[in-house]
C-alpha positions in Angstrom: -218.3 -63.6 -17.9 -218.7 -62.6 -14.3 -219.8 -65.3 -12.0 -222.3 -64.6 -9.3 -222.3 -66.3 -5.9 -225.5 -67.7 -4.8 -225.9 -67.2 -1.0 -227.5 -70.0 0.9 -228.0 -69.2 4.6 -226.6 -71.3 7.4 -228.8 -73.2 9.5 -229.5 -71.4 12.8 -228.7 -73.4 16.0 -229.8 -72.2 19.4 -227.2 -72.0 22.3 -228.0 -73.4 25.8 -227.7 -70.5 28.2 -227.5 -70.3 31.9 -228.8 -67.5 33.8 -226.8 -64.2 33.0 -223.0 -64.5 32.6 -221.6 -67.5 30.6 -219.1 -69.3 32.7 -215.7 -70.0 31.1 -212.7 -72.0 32.1 -209.5 -72.6 30.1 -209.2 -76.3 29.0 -205.5 -76.1 30.1 -206.7 -75.8 33.9 -209.1 -78.6 33.5 -207.1 -81.5 32.4 -207.2 -84.9 34.3 -204.9 -87.8 34.4 -205.3 -90.2 31.6 -205.3 -87.8 28.7 -203.1 -85.8 26.5 -202.0 -82.3 27.8 -202.6 -79.6 25.3 -201.3 -76.0 25.5 -200.3 -73.2 23.0 -197.1 -72.1 21.6 -197.3 -69.0 23.9 -198.1 -70.9 27.1 -195.5 -73.7 26.4 -192.2 -74.3 28.2 -189.4 -75.2 25.6 -187.4 -78.3 26.1 -185.0 -80.4 24.0 -186.4 -83.1 21.9 -184.7 -86.4 22.1 -183.4 -88.3 18.9 -186.1 -90.7 19.1 -189.5 -91.1 20.7 -191.5 -94.3 20.9 -195.3 -93.5 20.1 -196.6 -97.0 20.4 -195.4 -100.7 20.3 -194.2 -100.6 16.7 -194.3 -97.0 15.8 -191.9 -93.9 16.8 -190.6 -90.8 15.5 -187.0 -89.7 14.9 -186.2 -86.1 15.3 -183.3 -84.3 13.7 -182.4 -80.6 14.2 -182.9 -78.5 11.1 -180.3 -75.9 11.9 -183.1 -73.3 11.8 -184.4 -71.7 14.9 -187.8 -70.1 15.6 -188.5 -67.1 17.8 -191.2 -68.1 20.3 -192.9 -65.2 22.1 -194.9 -66.0 25.1 -195.6 -66.0 28.7 -192.1 -67.1 29.5 -190.6 -64.3 27.5 -189.2 -64.4 23.9 -186.6 -67.1 23.0 -185.1 -68.8 19.9 -185.9 -72.4 20.0 -184.8 -75.2 17.7 -186.8 -76.6 14.8 -186.7 -80.3 14.2 -187.7 -82.5 11.2 -189.7 -85.6 12.4 -189.8 -88.9 10.6 -192.2 -91.7 11.5 -190.4 -95.1 11.8 -191.0 -98.9 12.5 -188.8 -101.9 13.3 -188.9 -105.6 12.9 -188.0 -106.8 16.4 -187.2 -105.9 19.9 -183.3 -106.0 19.1 -184.0 -103.7 16.1 -185.7 -101.3 18.5 -182.8 -101.4 21.2 -180.1 -101.0 18.3 -182.1 -98.2 16.6 -182.4 -100.1 13.4 -185.5 -98.2 12.0 -187.4 -98.4 8.9 -188.9 -95.3 7.6 -192.7 -95.2 7.2 -193.4 -93.7 3.8 -196.6 -93.0 1.7 -198.2 -96.0 0.1 -198.2 -94.3 -3.3 -194.6 -93.0 -3.0 -192.0 -94.9 -1.4 -189.6 -92.0 -1.3 -192.0 -89.6 0.6 -192.2 -89.8 4.4 -195.9 -89.7 5.6 -195.4 -86.6 7.7 -195.6 -83.6 5.4 -192.6 -81.5 4.7 -194.1 -78.4 5.9 -194.6 -79.6 9.4 -191.8 -79.0 11.8 -191.4 -79.7 15.6 -190.2 -78.3 18.8 -190.1 -79.6 22.4 -192.8 -78.5 24.9 -192.5 -79.6 28.7 -196.2 -78.9 29.5 -198.1 -80.0 26.6 -198.8 -80.7 22.8 -199.8 -77.9 20.4 -200.2 -77.1 16.9 -199.1 -73.6 15.6 -199.4 -71.9 12.3 -196.0 -70.1 11.7 -197.7 -67.8 9.2 -198.8 -65.7 12.2 -195.2 -65.1 13.1 -193.6 -64.9 9.6 -196.1 -63.9 7.2 -194.2 -65.3 4.2 -193.6 -68.8 5.7 -195.8 -71.9 4.6 -194.9 -74.2 7.5 -196.5 -75.4 10.6 -195.0 -76.1 14.2 -196.1 -79.0 16.4 -195.1 -78.8 20.0 -194.5 -82.3 21.2 -194.4 -83.3 24.9 -191.6 -86.0 25.1 -193.1 -87.6 28.3 -196.4 -88.8 27.4 -198.8 -91.6 28.3 -198.0 -95.2 27.1 -199.9 -97.7 25.1 -200.6 -95.7 21.9 -201.5 -92.4 23.4 -198.4 -90.6 22.0 -199.4 -91.7 18.6 -202.8 -90.5 19.1 -201.6 -87.2 20.3 -199.4 -86.7 17.6 -202.0 -87.5 14.9 -204.3 -85.1 16.7 -201.8 -82.2 16.3 -201.4 -83.2 12.6 -205.1 -83.0 12.2 -204.9 -79.4 13.3 -202.4 -78.6 10.9 -204.4 -80.1 8.2 -207.1 -77.7 8.9 -204.8 -74.7 9.1 -203.1 -75.7 5.9 -206.6 -75.5 4.0 -207.7 -72.5 6.0 -210.9 -74.3 6.9 -211.1 -72.4 10.2 -211.1 -69.2 8.5 -213.5 -70.3 5.9 -215.9 -71.6 8.7 -215.5 -68.1 10.5 -216.1 -66.1 7.3 -219.0 -68.3 6.2 -220.6 -67.8 9.6 -220.3 -64.1 9.7 -221.6 -63.7 6.2 -224.5 -66.5 6.9 -223.3 -67.9 3.7 -223.3 -71.9 3.6 -221.6 -72.0 0.3 -218.4 -70.9 1.7 -218.3 -73.4 4.5 -215.4 -75.9 4.4 -216.3 -79.2 3.2 -216.5 -81.0 6.3 -218.9 -83.3 8.2 -221.8 -81.1 9.7 -220.1 -78.0 8.7 -223.5 -76.0 8.5 -224.1 -77.0 12.2 -220.7 -75.8 13.2 -221.2 -72.5 11.2 -224.8 -72.0 12.6 -223.3 -72.4 16.0 -220.5 -70.1 15.5 -222.9 -67.5 13.9 -224.9 -67.4 16.9 -221.8 -66.6 18.9 -220.7 -64.0 16.5 -224.1 -62.2 16.6 -223.9 -62.2 20.5 -220.4 -60.8 20.5 -219.7 -57.0 21.0 -218.8 -56.3 17.4 -221.6 -58.6 16.1 -221.6 -59.0 12.2 -218.9 -56.1 12.2 -216.4 -58.3 13.6 -213.2 -58.4 11.4 -212.5 -61.9 10.0 -210.5 -61.2 6.7 -207.2 -63.0 7.9 -205.9 -65.7 10.2 -204.7 -62.8 12.3 -208.3 -61.4 12.4 -209.7 -64.7 13.4 -207.2 -65.2 16.3 -207.9 -61.5 17.5 -211.5 -62.3 17.3 -211.1 -65.4 19.4 -209.2 -63.5 21.9 -211.8 -60.9 22.3 -215.0 -63.1 22.3 -215.3 -66.2 24.4 -218.1 -67.5 22.3 -216.2 -67.1 19.1 -213.2 -68.7 20.5 -215.5 -71.7 21.8 -217.2 -71.9 18.3 -214.0 -72.1 16.3 -212.2 -74.5 18.8 -215.2 -76.8 18.7 -214.8 -77.3 15.1 -210.9 -77.5 15.3 -210.8 -80.0 18.2 -213.4 -82.5 16.9 -212.2 -82.3 13.3 -208.4 -82.3 14.3 -209.3 -85.8 15.7 -211.2 -86.9 12.6 -208.4 -85.9 10.4 -205.7 -87.4 12.6 -207.5 -90.9 12.4 -208.0 -90.7 8.7 -204.1 -89.9 8.4 -203.7 -93.3 10.2 -206.2 -95.0 8.0 -204.6 -93.8 4.9 -201.1 -95.6 5.3 -201.0 -99.5 5.4 -198.4 -99.6 8.3 -200.2 -97.0 10.5 -203.7 -98.6 9.8 -202.2 -101.9 10.9 -201.0 -100.1 14.1 -204.4 -98.4 14.6 -206.1 -101.8 14.6 -203.4 -103.3 16.8 -204.0 -100.5 19.4 -207.7 -100.8 18.9 -210.1 -98.4 17.2 -212.5 -98.3 19.9 -209.6 -97.6 22.4 -208.5 -94.6 20.3 -211.9 -93.1 19.8 -212.6 -93.5 23.6 -209.3 -91.8 24.2 -210.3 -89.0 22.0 -213.6 -88.7 23.8 -211.7 -88.4 27.1 -209.5 -85.6 25.7 -212.6 -83.8 24.1 -214.2 -84.1 27.5 -211.8 -81.9 29.1 -212.8 -79.0 26.5 -216.4 -79.8 27.3 -215.9 -79.2 31.0 -213.7 -76.2 30.3 -216.0 -74.5 28.1 -219.2 -75.9 29.6 -220.2 -77.3 26.4 -221.1 -81.1 25.8 -221.0 -80.6 22.0 -217.2 -81.0 22.2 -217.9 -84.7 23.1 -221.3 -85.3 21.4 -221.1 -83.1 18.3 -224.3 -82.2 16.7 -227.4 -84.7 16.2 -229.3 -84.1 13.1 
């Protein structure tokens, strides 16, 4: 029996416009002191990761070379970079920290499984954090690369930065960004990702798709298509980034809440403090894209 798909249209949202040309700046050029630096794989400057990086008062990450390398193409030319496994750890005392006597942080429901997914690997990045889908470079691969900036702000900020990038990988893994783009193009709410206010994100992106040069003819069949469309259209880039950045923070914080030890550390750092830090980071995108929804989201 053939199933038919009922098409429900996405709510249309008007876009604030200035007179004439929509101004645009790259968020990488609009970062201030006090927030994480984000970049992309292509714009990153590679560096070696340390054996251990302290992320907060009682949580750190241990890096170990996998023996595999990754061909990184970018502004600084092609290069082979080392891939690392990353394991979140904790410790009982300052003495344990000094002597590297760490305890692995594992899933609450499976004491043999580390909390960081096996399909997430790491590389060093001097100039900013990033999350990258390796499938764009190796079509048969099923892993994601997080670029770690070893020198980061103190007092829980590195932990927040890490879980934010993990949040990006969770979205990529489920192809929720591509689902959003396809739903927006086809004006089909039934295909939207199961995320808070996804109709509003879809409607916002659809307005930008319709305003782009290709309009509804834009090709969005694959991830490659999506990233190509983002490169061609500032509006499509903004619409997808808006969804990605805000939901990467929510997914990252959910990752912390889902584990007993990490939830305790979240409380110790202060939930309000972490949320304000995320808002400051999102504000750099708001100013870079001239779009306050990066900070405020949508109000129903």
